[in-house]
C-alpha positions in Angstrom: 117.9 195.7 122.2 116.4 198.4 119.9 114.8 200.0 123.0 118.1 200.1 124.7 119.9 201.5 121.7 117.2 204.1 121.1 117.2 205.4 124.6 121.1 205.5 124.7 121.0 207.5 121.4 118.5 210.0 122.8 120.5 210.3 126.1 123.7 211.2 124.3 121.9 213.5 121.8 120.2 215.4 124.7 123.5 215.8 126.6 125.5 217.0 123.6 122.6 219.3 122.5 122.5 220.8 126.0 126.2 221.5 125.8 126.1 223.0 122.4 123.1 225.3 123.1 125.4 227.5 125.3 128.2 228.6 123.0 126.2 230.5 120.4 124.4 232.6 122.9 127.4 233.6 125.0 128.8 236.4 122.8 125.6 238.5 122.6 124.7 237.8 126.3 128.2 238.9 127.4 127.8 242.2 125.5 124.3 242.7 126.8 125.6 242.2 130.4 128.4 244.8 129.7 131.2 242.2 130.3 134.4 241.6 128.4 134.8 239.1 125.6 137.6 237.4 127.6 135.0 236.7 130.3 133.0 234.6 127.7 136.2 232.6 126.9 136.9 232.1 130.7 133.3 230.8 131.4 133.3 228.3 128.5 136.9 227.2 129.0 136.5 226.5 132.7 133.3 224.5 131.9 135.3 222.4 129.4 138.1 221.8 131.9 135.6 220.5 134.4 134.2 218.2 131.7 137.6 216.8 130.9 138.4 216.3 134.6 135.0 214.7 135.6 134.5 212.4 132.5 136.9 209.6 133.7 135.5 209.9 137.3 131.9 209.3 136.1 133.1 206.5 133.9 134.7 204.7 136.9 131.6 205.4 139.0 129.4 203.7 136.3 131.6 200.6 136.5 131.0 200.4 140.3 127.4 201.7 140.6 125.9 200.7 137.3 125.3 202.7 134.1 121.6 203.8 134.6 122.0 205.5 138.0 124.9 207.6 136.7 123.0 208.6 133.5 120.0 209.7 135.7 122.3 211.6 138.1 123.8 213.3 135.0 120.4 214.5 133.7 119.3 215.7 137.2 122.5 217.6 137.6 122.3 219.0 134.0 118.8 220.3 134.4 119.4 221.9 137.8 122.8 223.5 136.8 121.3 224.7 133.5 118.5 226.3 135.5 121.0 228.0 137.9 123.0 229.2 134.9 119.9 230.7 133.3 118.9 232.3 136.7 122.3 233.9 137.1 122.1 235.3 133.5 118.5 236.5 134.1 119.6 238.3 137.3 122.4 240.0 135.4 120.2 241.1 132.6 117.7 242.6 135.1 120.6 244.3 137.0 119.9 242.3 140.2 123.5 241.2 140.3 126.7 242.4 138.5 130.4 242.7 138.5 132.6 240.1 140.1 129.6 238.4 141.8 127.9 237.8 138.5 131.1 236.5 136.8 131.7 234.1 139.7 128.1 232.8 139.6 128.4 232.3 135.8 131.7 230.4 136.1 130.4 228.2 138.9 127.1 227.3 137.3 128.7 226.7 133.8 131.3 224.5 135.5 128.5 222.5 137.1 127.0 221.9 133.6 130.4 220.7 132.5 130.6 218.5 135.6 127.3 216.6 135.0 127.2 216.3 131.2 130.0 213.7 131.0 128.1 211.5 133.5 125.7 210.8 130.6 128.3 210.6 127.8 130.7 208.3 129.7 127.9 206.0 131.1 126.0 205.8 127.8 129.1 204.8 125.8 130.1 202.2 128.5 126.5 200.8 128.4 126.8 200.4 124.6 130.1 198.6 125.2 128.3 196.3 127.7 125.6 195.2 125.2 127.7 194.8 122.1 130.5 192.3 121.3 133.2 192.1 118.7 131.9 193.1 115.2 128.8 194.6 116.7 130.8 197.2 118.7 131.5 199.4 115.6 127.8 199.6 114.8 126.9 200.2 118.4 129.5 203.1 118.7 128.1 204.5 115.4 124.8 205.0 117.2 126.7 206.9 120.0 128.7 208.8 117.4 125.6 209.7 115.4 123.9 211.1 118.5 127.1 213.0 119.4 127.5 214.4 116.0 123.9 215.5 115.6 124.0 217.2 119.0 127.3 218.9 118.0 126.0 220.2 114.7 122.3 220.9 115.4 122.8 222.5 118.8 124.0 225.7 117.1 121.0 225.7 114.7 118.5 225.1 117.5 120.0 227.8 119.6 119.8 230.3 116.7 116.1 229.5 116.2 115.3 230.0 119.9 117.2 233.3 120.2 114.5 234.8 117.9 112.2 234.5 120.9 114.8 235.7 123.5 118.5 235.2 124.4 117.8 232.9 127.3 115.3 230.7 125.5 118.0 228.2 124.3 118.8 227.6 128.0 115.1 227.1 128.8 114.9 224.5 126.0 118.1 222.9 127.5 116.4 222.4 130.8 113.3 220.9 129.1 115.4 218.5 127.0 117.3 217.3 130.1 114.1 216.6 132.0 112.6 214.8 129.0 115.8 212.7 128.6 115.7 211.9 132.4 112.2 210.5 132.0 113.0 208.5 128.9 116.1 207.1 130.5 114.2 206.2 133.7 111.5 204.4 131.8 113.3 202.8 128.8 116.9 202.0 129.9 116.9 198.6 131.8 118.5 198.6 135.2 121.6 196.4 135.1 123.9 195.3 137.9 127.3 197.0 138.1 129.8 195.3 135.8 132.0 194.5 138.8 131.4 194.4 142.5 134.9 195.4 143.6 137.1 198.5 142.7 137.6 198.5 139.0 141.2 198.2 137.6 142.4 201.6 136.5 142.5 202.4 132.8 145.8 203.9 131.7 145.3 206.3 128.8 148.8 205.5 127.5 148.4 201.7 127.5 149.1 199.9 124.3 146.1 199.9 121.8 144.0 202.4 123.8 146.4 205.3 123.4 146.2 205.3 119.6 142.4 205.5 119.6 142.4 208.3 122.2 144.9 210.2 120.0 142.7 209.6 117.0 139.8 211.0 119.0 141.7 214.1 120.0 142.7 214.7 116.3 139.1 214.2 115.1 137.6 216.5 117.8 140.2 219.2 117.1 139.2 219.0 113.4 135.5 219.4 114.2 136.2 222.2 116.7 138.5 224.0 114.3 135.8 224.2 111.6 133.3 225.5 114.2 135.7 228.0 115.8 137.5 229.6 112.8 135.4 228.5 109.9 133.2 231.6 110.1 136.2 233.9 110.0 137.8 232.0 107.2 134.8 231.9 104.9 133.9 235.5 105.6 137.5 236.5 104.6 137.7 234.2 101.6 134.3 235.1 100.1 133.9 238.7 101.4 130.6 238.0 103.1 128.6 240.1 105.4 128.2 238.9 109.0 124.6 237.7 108.4 125.6 235.9 105.1 128.5 234.3 106.9 126.3 233.0 109.7 123.9 231.5 107.1 126.7 230.0 105.1 128.3 228.3 108.1 124.9 227.1 109.3 124.1 225.5 105.9 127.7 224.0 105.8 127.4 222.5 109.2 124.0 221.0 108.3 125.6 219.4 105.2 128.3 218.0 107.5 125.6 216.7 109.9 123.7 215.1 107.1 126.9 213.4 105.7 127.8 212.3 109.2 124.4 210.7 109.7 124.5 209.0 106.3 127.9 207.4 106.9 126.9 206.2 110.4 123.7 204.6 109.0 125.8 202.9 106.3 128.2 201.7 108.9 125.4 200.3 111.2 123.4 198.7 108.4 125.8 197.5 105.8 129.6 198.0 106.3 129.9 196.9 110.0 133.6 197.6 109.7 136.2 197.3 112.5 137.7 200.5 114.0 140.9 200.6 112.0 139.4 200.6 108.4 136.8 203.1 109.5 139.4 205.5 110.8 141.7 205.1 107.7 138.9 205.7 105.2 137.5 208.6 107.3 140.9 210.2 107.5 141.1 210.2 103.6 137.7 212.1 103.5 138.9 214.5 106.2 142.2 215.3 104.5 140.4 215.8 101.1 138.0 218.3 102.7 140.8 220.3 104.3 142.7 220.5 100.9 139.5 221.7 99.2 138.9 224.3 101.9 142.4 225.6 101.3 142.6 225.5 97.5 139.2 226.7 96.3 137.3 230.0 96.9 133.9 229.0 95.5 130.8 228.6 97.7 129.5 225.3 96.1 133.0 223.8 96.5 133.0 224.8 100.2 129.6 223.1 100.7 131.0 220.0 99.0 134.0 220.2 101.4 131.6 220.4 104.4 129.9 217.3 103.1 133.2 215.4 102.7 134.2 216.6 106.2 131.0 215.1 107.6 131.7 211.8 105.8 135.2 211.7 107.3 134.2 212.6 110.9 131.2 210.3 110.5 133.6 207.3 110.2 136.3 208.5 112.5 134.1 209.2 115.5 132.6 205.7 115.8 136.0 204.3 114.8 137.9 205.8 117.8 135.0 205.1 120.2 134.7 201.4 119.2 138.5 201.1 119.1 138.8 202.4 122.7 136.0 200.2 123.9 137.5 197.1 122.3 141.0 197.9 123.6 139.9 197.3 127.3 138.3 194.6 129.3 134.6 194.4 130.3 135.4 195.7 133.7 137.1 198.8 132.2 134.4 200.0 129.8 133.4 202.9 132.0 137.0 204.0 132.5 137.6 203.9 128.7 134.4 205.7 127.9 135.3 208.4 130.5 138.6 209.0 128.8 136.9 209.3 125.4 134.5 211.9 126.9 137.5 213.7 128.5 139.0 214.0 125.0 136.0 216.1 124.0 136.5 218.4 127.0 140.3 218.7 126.3 139.7 219.6 122.6 137.1 222.2 123.6 139.8 223.8 125.9 142.8 223.8 123.6 141.3 224.2 120.1 139.7 227.7 120.4 142.9 229.2 121.9 145.2 227.4 119.4 143.3 228.0 116.2 142.3 231.6 116.8 146.0 232.4 117.6 147.2 230.6 114.5 144.5 232.3 112.4 145.9 235.7 113.3 149.3 234.6 111.9 147.8 233.3 108.7 144.2 232.3 107.9 145.3 229.0 106.1 147.3 227.6 109.1 144.4 226.1 111.2 143.1 223.9 108.3 146.6 223.0 107.3 147.4 221.9 110.9 144.3 219.7 110.9 145.3 218.1 107.6 148.9 217.5 108.9 147.6 216.0 112.2 145.2 213.6 110.4 148.0 212.5 108.0 150.3 211.8 110.9 147.6 210.0 112.8 146.7 207.8 109.7 150.4 206.8 109.3 150.5 205.8 112.9 147.3 203.9 112.6 148.7 202.0 109.5 151.7 201.0 111.7 149.4 199.4 114.4 148.9 195.7 114.5 145.6 195.0 112.7 143.8 193.1 115.4 145.3 194.8 118.4 142.1 196.1 120.1 140.2 192.9 119.6 143.0 190.8 121.1 143.2 193.0 124.2 139.4 192.9 124.8 139.1 189.3 123.8 141.8 188.1 126.2 139.7 188.9 129.3 
């Protein structure tokens, strides 16, 4: 069981890391290529749209074909598409290609990355749903969430470290990590028969029980993305920092968040072993508190403390909504539910940058205020849910 959990952890971490390595290098690369800033947004957004579209598809395939084959396909596709994306950028930097041809190649290859990454995320989460039951599900999803969160947070830091060698080196590392993850998954994840032999029943994202956890997932991911997208602008404006000092401050802050996220997920796995609802409700309190502190104070130590609180909150909410979604469906629908959870990440990556940067231009306090309001509303809705709803849905099959 530990071997399975460890290999699933590394699979999710590698997939999220590969995804997060791209965003930090796009702005300098786009300028180096003589392209417009809007082109960077277009390339990343279309990749995120592909991720949101394909995640449920891969989830359903994993129900039919088995989890391990889809995870392996995901890593093969991820390594090949990442190599093609790097090759297109290399060709542009060396003036082999340019203009509309280069833009088209970058959009297509980045979309391919977005197409294959959710194959890993959906199947790995569904696999964890297969090997855990009832009270274990929250601890199992905390492992997925920890890998997700660490990839999300440390992808930026690792990309920054590799850019000291060259702008394309984070992509080369992404190719290596995908190949390494493929080998580990091939050797360590046991082959298992597909959950069902016939066509799986479709999972409706609006079905009772599931919809609340998917909404919680969307709010959580919007909160995480907001801090990453407009956090740098906000802290630079509030503290009058130089660009270099801002980058350092945000990197340290995100590392504090990552550490807090990991601590909370270890506590959940080892000791708390809570069900989804209390995890989400306590996590929402930490998240709301962090947003209030970001808005009220203008001292650097208080901002670091807020980052830590934010990590504690998201470290409870992420496994909470993942476990809740998994428990809200039958065994035959684990892949479909996991696909919808992965799609939530893609949707948040599409809407959050556009929404928060637009709102920031109106007033710098609005994005964090919006996150706080969304979390409060979500917590109120969660309090109104029947306490054992997801368990009763899953347990009835």
